[in-house]
C-alpha positions as CSV (number, residue, x, y, z in Angstrom):
1,M,-12.4,-5.7,18.2
2,A,-12.9,-5.0,14.5
3,S,-9.9,-5.1,12.2
4,L,-8.5,-1.8,10.9
5,Y,-9.8,-2.9,7.5
6,D,-13.3,-3.0,8.9
7,R,-12.9,0.2,10.9
8,L,-11.8,2.0,7.7
9,G,-14.9,0.8,5.8
10,G,-13.6,-2.3,4.0
11,T,-13.5,-2.7,0.2
12,P,-15.3,0.5,-0.7
13,T,-12.8,2.6,1.2
14,V,-9.8,0.6,0.0
15,T,-11.0,1.0,-3.6
16,V,-11.2,4.8,-3.4
17,V,-7.9,5.1,-1.5
18,V,-6.0,2.9,-4.0
19,G,-7.4,5.0,-6.9
20,R,-6.2,8.2,-5.3
21,F,-2.9,6.7,-4.3
22,L,-2.2,5.5,-7.9
23,D,-3.2,8.9,-9.3
24,K,-0.6,10.5,-7.0
25,A,2.1,7.9,-7.8
26,L,1.6,8.2,-11.6
27,A,1.9,12.0,-11.5
28,D,5.3,11.9,-9.8
29,P,8.2,12.2,-12.3
30,R,10.4,10.3,-9.9
31,L,8.2,7.3,-10.1
32,Q,7.1,7.5,-13.7
33,P,10.1,5.5,-15.1
34,H,9.2,2.6,-12.8
35,L,5.5,2.7,-13.8
36,R,5.8,3.0,-17.6
37,G,4.3,0.0,-19.3
38,V,2.7,-1.4,-16.1
39,N,-0.7,-2.9,-16.5
40,L,-2.6,-0.4,-14.4
41,N,-5.6,-2.6,-13.9
42,R,-3.4,-5.4,-12.6
43,Q,-1.4,-3.0,-10.4
44,R,-4.7,-1.6,-9.0
45,M,-5.9,-5.1,-8.0
46,Q,-2.5,-6.0,-6.5
47,Q,-2.5,-2.7,-4.5
48,M,-6.0,-3.3,-3.3
49,R,-5.1,-6.8,-2.1
50,F,-1.9,-5.6,-0.4
51,L,-3.6,-2.7,1.4
52,S,-6.5,-5.0,2.4
53,Y,-4.0,-7.5,3.8
54,A,-2.0,-4.8,5.6
55,L,-5.2,-3.5,7.2
56,G,-6.2,-6.9,8.5
57,A,-8.6,-8.3,5.8
58,T,-8.8,-12.1,5.7
59,D,-8.5,-14.4,2.8
60,V,-6.4,-12.0,0.8
61,C,-3.5,-14.3,-0.1
62,P,-4.8,-17.9,0.1
63,G,-2.4,-20.7,-0.7
64,G,0.8,-18.9,0.1
65,S,2.8,-16.7,2.3
66,P,2.2,-12.9,2.2
67,A,5.8,-12.2,1.3
68,A,5.5,-14.5,-1.7
69,H,2.3,-12.7,-2.8
70,F,3.3,-9.1,-2.1
71,G,7.1,-9.0,-2.1
72,P,7.3,-8.9,-5.9
73,L,4.8,-6.1,-5.9
74,M,7.5,-4.0,-4.3
75,T,10.6,-5.3,-6.0
76,D,9.6,-6.1,-9.6
77,L,9.2,-2.5,-10.6
78,G,12.9,-1.8,-9.8
79,M,12.1,0.7,-7.1
80,E,14.6,1.6,-4.5
81,H,13.8,2.2,-0.8
82,E,13.4,6.0,-1.4
83,H,10.8,5.3,-4.1
84,L,8.9,3.0,-1.7
85,D,9.0,5.7,1.0
86,L,7.5,8.1,-1.5
87,L,4.7,5.6,-2.1
88,L,4.1,5.6,1.6
89,E,3.7,9.4,1.6
90,Y,1.2,9.1,-1.2
91,L,-0.7,6.4,0.6
92,D,-0.9,8.6,3.7
93,A,-2.1,11.5,1.6
94,A,-4.7,9.3,-0.1
95,L,-6.0,8.0,3.2
96,R,-6.5,11.6,4.4
97,D,-7.9,12.8,1.1
98,V,-10.9,10.4,1.6
99,G,-11.6,12.0,4.9
100,L,-10.4,9.3,7.3
101,P,-9.7,10.5,10.8
102,E,-6.0,11.2,11.4
103,N,-5.6,8.4,13.9
104,L,-6.9,5.8,11.5
105,A,-4.9,7.2,8.5
106,S,-1.7,7.1,10.6
107,E,-2.5,3.6,11.9
108,A,-3.1,2.4,8.3
109,T,0.1,4.0,7.0
110,G,2.1,2.5,9.9
111,A,0.7,-1.0,9.1
112,V,1.7,-0.7,5.5
113,A,5.2,0.6,6.4
114,L,5.7,-2.3,8.8
115,L,4.8,-4.9,6.1
116,Q,6.9,-3.1,3.5
117,D,9.9,-3.3,5.8
118,Q,9.3,-6.9,6.6
119,F,9.0,-7.9,2.9
120,L,12.1,-6.0,1.9
121,G,14.1,-7.1,4.9
122,R,14.5,-3.6,6.3
123,T,14.5,-2.9,10.0
124,A,12.6,0.1,11.4
125,V,14.7,3.1,12.3
126,Q,14.8,3.6,16.1
127,E,14.4,7.2,17.2
């Protein structure tokens, strides 16, 4: 079976999704203090690598653990858990904005949420 990354359309889709995601994040006044002064080209590339990894792309973080590659992406900006949850909402909206079927958008958002929780040492909330 093809990876979620491949089912979503690979790099072209990830590129568009990350662009929309960052537009949404940059427009949110709750996130702006954490994003001031950030090199947006570098941030875009890191987000593309992280999303690609979360969706099952291969060779995204050669030579090290995913947590070492992507953990700082989430913690170096001084964001708290509620900020990261906002980012998940914007990712989900960006996935839907590009016309992905709801089931694939939900699966992608869930994959990112799981990794976010793993890298930050959070446990998923049981309902």
